[in-house]
C-alpha positions in Angstrom: 25.4 -0.8 10.1 26.2 -2.7 12.9 25.5 -6.4 12.7 26.2 -9.9 14.4 26.2 -13.3 13.1 24.8 -14.7 9.9 21.2 -16.5 10.5 20.1 -17.3 7.2 21.3 -16.9 3.3 19.1 -16.8 0.1 19.7 -16.4 -3.3 19.9 -12.8 -3.1 19.9 -11.5 0.6 21.6 -12.4 4.0 19.9 -12.2 7.4 22.0 -11.5 10.4 21.5 -11.0 14.3 20.7 -7.4 15.3 23.1 -7.5 18.7 21.3 -4.3 19.8 17.6 -5.7 19.4 17.0 -9.3 19.7 13.7 -8.8 18.0 15.0 -7.5 15.0 17.3 -8.6 12.0 19.5 -7.2 9.3 18.9 -8.0 6.0 21.4 -7.2 3.1 20.9 -7.8 -0.1 23.2 -9.4 -2.6 24.0 -8.2 -6.2 23.0 -11.6 -7.6 20.0 -11.8 -9.8 18.7 -15.5 -10.8 15.6 -17.0 -12.7 14.3 -20.4 -13.1 14.3 -21.5 -9.4 18.1 -20.6 -9.8 18.8 -22.7 -13.0 20.2 -19.4 -14.5 22.1 -17.1 -12.2 24.2 -13.9 -12.6 25.7 -10.9 -10.6 25.2 -7.4 -11.6 27.5 -5.0 -9.8 24.8 -2.7 -7.7 21.9 -4.6 -8.0 22.0 -5.0 -4.3 21.9 -1.2 -3.4 18.5 -0.8 -6.0 17.3 -3.7 -4.3 17.6 -2.3 -1.3 16.5 0.9 -2.2 13.3 -0.2 -4.2 12.5 -2.6 -0.9 12.8 0.2 1.8 10.9 2.9 -0.3 8.0 0.5 -1.0 7.7 -0.6 2.5 7.9 3.1 4.0 4.8 3.8 1.3 3.3 0.8 2.8 3.7 1.8 6.5 2.8 5.7 5.7 -0.3 4.0 4.3 -0.8 1.9 7.7 -0.5 -1.7 6.4 1.3 -3.5 8.9 4.9 -4.6 7.8 8.0 -5.7 9.4 10.4 -2.9 7.7 11.6 -0.3 10.3 14.6 1.5 8.9 17.4 1.8 6.4 18.0 0.6 2.6 19.6 3.8 1.2 22.8 4.2 -0.3 24.7 5.0 2.9 23.3 1.7 4.7 25.4 -0.9 2.5 22.6 -2.6 0.7 21.4 -3.1 4.4 17.7 -2.6 6.1 16.7 -3.2 9.4 13.4 -5.1 10.0 11.0 -6.7 12.8 12.2 -10.4 13.2 9.4 -12.8 11.8 8.8 -16.7 11.3 8.0 -16.6 7.9 5.2 -18.6 6.0 6.7 -20.6 3.4 4.1 -19.0 0.8 4.3 -16.3 -2.1 1.0 -14.7 -2.3 0.6 -13.2 -5.9 -1.9 -10.6 -7.2 -2.7 -10.3 -10.4 -4.3 -7.5 -12.1 -3.4 -8.6 -16.0 -3.2 -11.8 -17.2 0.6 -12.7 -17.9 3.0 -15.3 -17.2 2.2 -18.8 -15.8 -1.5 -17.3 -15.4 -2.3 -17.5 -19.1 -0.5 -20.8 -19.4 -3.0 -22.1 -16.5 -6.0 -20.2 -18.3 -5.4 -20.6 -22.1 -8.8 -19.3 -23.1 -7.8 -16.0 -21.4 -6.1 -13.5 -23.9 -2.9 -12.2 -22.6 -3.0 -8.8 -21.5 -6.8 -9.1 -20.2 -7.5 -7.3 -17.0 -8.5 -9.2 -14.2 -11.7 -7.8 -12.8 -12.0 -8.5 -9.6 -8.0 -9.0 -9.0 -7.1 -12.8 -8.9 -5.0 -13.6 -5.8 -2.9 -17.2 -5.8 -1.3 -18.9 -3.3 2.1 -20.7 -4.1 4.1 -23.0 -1.8 7.8 -22.2 -1.5 9.5 -25.2 -2.6 12.2 -24.7 -5.5 12.5 -28.2 -5.7 8.7 -28.7 -6.8 8.6 -25.3 -8.6 6.9 -23.6 -5.9 3.6 -25.3 -6.8 -0.1 -23.9 -6.6 -1.8 -24.2 -3.5 -5.2 -23.6 -2.5 -6.5 -21.9 0.8 -8.2 -25.0 2.0 -4.7 -26.9 1.4 -2.9 -23.9 3.3 -5.4 -24.5 6.3 -5.1 -28.7 6.3 -1.2 -28.3 6.3 -1.2 -26.2 9.0 0.6 -23.4 7.4 -1.7 -20.9 8.5 -5.4 -20.5 10.0 -8.7 -19.4 8.1 -8.6 -16.0 9.2 -5.0 -15.6 8.4 -5.7 -16.7 5.0 -8.4 -14.1 4.9 -6.0 -11.7 6.4 -3.3 -12.5 4.0 -5.9 -12.3 0.9 -7.0 -8.8 2.0 -3.4 -7.0 2.7 -2.3 -8.4 -0.8 -5.0 -6.9 -2.3 -4.6 -3.5 -1.0 -0.5 -3.8 -1.3 -1.6 -4.3 -5.0 -3.9 -1.6 -5.1 -1.7 1.0 -3.5 1.4 0.4 -5.6 -1.1 0.0 -8.8 -2.1 3.8 -7.9 1.6 4.6 -7.5 2.6 3.3 -10.8 -0.6 4.6 -12.5 0.7 8.1 -11.5 3.7 7.5 -13.7 1.6 6.0 -16.7 2.8 2.6 -15.9 0.5 -0.5 -15.1 1.6 -2.8 -12.3 0.4 -6.1 -14.0 1.0 -8.5 -11.0 2.7 -8.7 -7.5 4.3 -11.2 -5.5 4.4 -10.8 -1.4 5.2 -13.0 1.3 3.9 -12.7 4.9 5.4 -13.6 8.4 4.4 -13.5 11.9 6.4 -11.1 14.6 8.6 -13.4 16.7 8.6 -11.1 20.0 8.1 -7.6 20.8 5.1 -5.5 20.6 2.5 -7.4 18.6 4.2 -10.7 19.1 2.6 -13.0 16.6 0.9 -10.3 14.3 0.5 -11.4 10.7 2.8 -8.5 8.8 3.8 -8.0 4.8 7.6 -9.2 5.2 10.7 -10.2 3.3 11.4 -7.8 0.2 9.4 -6.1 -2.4 11.6 -4.9 -5.4 11.8 -5.2 -8.9 11.9 -8.9 -8.6 8.3 -8.9 -7.1 6.3 -7.5 -10.1 5.5 -7.2 -13.7 5.2 -3.6 -14.5 4.5 -2.3 -18.5 5.3 1.3 -19.2 2.2 2.9 -21.1 0.3 -0.6 -20.6 2.8 -1.8 -23.3 4.8 -5.0 -22.3 7.6 -4.5 -24.5 8.3 -1.6 -22.9 8.6 -3.8 -19.5 11.2 -2.6 -16.5 10.9 -5.5 -14.3 13.3 -8.8 -13.9 11.1 -10.4 -17.0 14.0 -8.6 -18.9 16.4 -11.0 -17.7 14.2 -14.0 -17.8 13.9 -13.4 -21.5 17.4 -13.4 -22.6 18.2 -15.8 -25.3 21.8 -15.2 -24.3 23.5 -13.5 -21.1 26.3 -11.1 -21.7 28.0 -8.1 -20.2 26.0 -5.8 -22.2 22.5 -7.6 -21.4 23.1 -7.3 -17.7 23.9 -3.6 -18.1 20.3 -3.0 -20.2 18.9 -5.0 -17.1 20.7 -2.9 -14.4 19.6 0.5 -16.0 15.8 -0.6 -15.9 16.3 -1.6 -12.1 18.0 1.9 -11.7 15.1 3.7 -13.6 12.7 1.4 -11.2 14.7 2.5 -8.0 14.3 6.2 -9.2 10.5 6.0 -9.8 9.7 4.1 -6.6 11.8 7.0 -4.9 8.8 9.2 -5.2 6.1 6.7 -4.1 6.2 7.6 -0.3 5.9 11.3 -0.9 2.6 12.9 0.2 1.7 15.9 -2.1 0.6 18.9 -0.3 -3.3 19.6 0.5 -5.5 21.4 2.6 -9.1 20.8 3.9 -10.4 24.1 5.1 -13.2 23.8 7.3 -15.3 27.0 7.8 -18.0 27.6 10.3 -20.9 30.2 9.5 -21.3 31.2 13.3 -19.5 30.4 16.8 -22.5 27.8 17.4 -21.2 25.5 14.7 -17.4 25.4 15.8 -18.1 22.2 17.8 -19.4 20.8 15.1 -16.4 22.0 12.7 -14.0 20.6 15.4 -15.7 16.9 14.9 -15.1 17.2 11.3 -11.4 18.3 11.8 -10.9 15.5 14.3 -12.0 13.0 11.9 -9.9 14.4 9.2 -7.0 14.1 11.2 -7.5 10.3 11.6 -6.5 10.0 8.0 -3.7 12.6 8.2 -5.1 15.3 6.1 -4.0 18.9 6.9 -6.8 21.1 8.1 -7.6 24.9 9.1 -10.5 26.0 10.7 -12.3 29.4 10.2 -15.6 31.1 11.4 -16.8 33.0 8.5 -20.5 34.5 8.2 -22.2 34.7 4.5 -24.7 36.8 6.3 -23.0 39.0 8.9 -19.5 39.1 7.0 -20.0 38.3 3.5 -17.1 40.6 2.6 -14.5 38.1 4.9 -15.9 35.3 3.2 -14.7 36.0 -0.4 -11.5 37.5 1.2 -10.8 34.1 3.2 -11.5 32.2 0.1 -9.2 34.1 -2.2 -6.6 33.8 0.9 -6.9 30.0 0.7 -6.6 29.4 -2.9 -3.4 31.6 -2.8 -1.8 29.6 0.0 -3.0 25.9 -1.2 -2.8 24.3 -4.3 -4.8 21.3 -3.7 -7.8 22.7 -1.6 -11.2 21.3 -0.4 -13.5 23.6 1.5 -15.8 22.1 3.8 -19.3 24.4 4.7 -20.6 24.1 8.2 -23.4 25.9 8.1 -27.0 26.4 9.9 -28.3 26.3 6.4 -27.1 26.0 2.9 -26.1 29.8 2.6 -22.4 29.6 3.4 -21.7 26.4 0.8 -23.8 28.0 -1.8 -21.6 31.0 -1.4 -18.1 29.2 -1.2 -19.5 27.1 -4.3 -20.0 30.3 -6.1 -16.9 32.0 -5.2 -14.3 29.2 -5.5 -12.8 26.7 -7.9 -12.3 24.3 -5.2 -14.5 21.6 -4.1 -17.2 22.2 -1.5 -19.0 20.1 0.7 -21.6 20.1 3.0 -19.7 20.0 6.9 -23.5 18.6 8.2 -22.9 15.4 6.6 -21.7 12.5 9.0 -17.6 13.3 9.7 -16.3 10.1 8.6 -18.5 10.3 5.4 -16.7 13.7 5.2 -13.4 12.5 5.7 -13.7 9.6 3.1 -14.8 12.1 0.6 -11.7 14.4 1.4 -9.3 11.7 1.4 -10.8 10.5 -2.2 -10.5 13.8 -3.9 -6.8 14.6 -2.5 -5.9 10.8 -3.1 -6.4 11.0 -7.1 -2.6 12.5 -6.9 -1.6 11.4 -3.3 -0.7 7.6 -3.0 -0.5 7.7 0.8 -4.0 9.3 1.2 -5.4 6.7 -1.4 -4.1 3.7 0.2 -5.4 5.0 4.0 -8.5 5.4 2.2 -8.4 2.0 1.3 -7.5 1.0 4.5 -10.2 2.7 6.2 -12.9 0.9 3.9 -11.1 -2.2 4.5 -11.6 -1.9 8.4 -15.2 -0.8 7.8 -15.8 -4.0 6.2 -14.3 -6.2 8.8 -15.7 -4.2 11.3 -19.0 -5.3 10.0 -18.1 -9.1 9.4 -16.7 -9.3 13.0 -20.1 -8.2 13.9 -22.1 -10.8 12.1 -19.6 -13.2 13.3 -20.3 -12.2 16.8 -23.9 -12.4 16.6 -23.9 -15.9 15.0 -21.6 -17.2 18.1 -24.1 -15.6 20.5 -26.6 -18.4 19.4 -30.4 -18.3 18.5 -32.5 -15.5 19.9 -34.9 -16.7 22.8 -38.7 -16.9 21.4 -40.4 -13.7 21.7 -37.0 -11.4 22.9 -37.1 -8.4 21.0 -33.8 -7.1 19.1 -31.7 -4.4 21.0 
């Protein structure tokens, strides 16, 4: 990969200029592994390749779900452990989402038993300072120090939670429990959307705790290295094997499973309504087919269509757009696929379809979470705007 002069160097990665694009940076992952703020350091041949693969695959998943990240491309074997990202001004914070009590959280909360599920998830901020061992910092302190605005703290909290839930879903489908997750944020330094807050740095096997079958003794993450009483070649090879397994697992994360929403109108007069439903489904990236079939005029064709759709698509949802309930009832009686009422609100219908298909598809699951988050945000923004408009004049009516 073409890269220019070195910009910065950390414990596990190097940043280079991208000569062709001033608003982009090349990130090279090194073979180093460290723990205890660098007190323990070793080199594992090939770890940089695995870290680059894992990071690129995680960020591709987040991009597909619609979350804002700095990742552009690269990270696979033929990229020499390098990936291209948008240049960011990093915020010196680590944002940790905890779904299960473990690590330092248990030490700071001794009343909690290790392994306890945390509902709701706990979001914590740590100020990046190796000399001070990355101390815990509160949102108020973040704002007071000028590290981020109150709005940015809220956005980081929401994005951290979404990222955790998306990755937890992906791991859960592989019978692995995501215990906690550390991510970082930056502001885009230039180009399109300059100043936007994005998920940045890396997300690799050093960024989380993962327990297959929910069993800590089967862990596959960096904690294996931290727990080593003595470090020799055999121990480091075991660590590498775990990182290889994780990279292989994560390689399947961004893959969408084929699914189809078949929107069926019972008459030409309902086609426009069917098109509204298809348009909303398209906003979530859901593939669709459209048909017109009448249970009264063409009942045989309705049954034939159901058989054809079931034979063509392994994961199918039927949406009945009818003048009455006859089409939905006929589809429900003749198909094993879920049947939804197409006369419902199109956005609610799209969410129902995404939730059903998202049970086995992390990309759709993530898009559903993001749509829900955006809906919450729009309500909060509307309320804030209303409050800023000031008190209503006496006698004025609400419009």
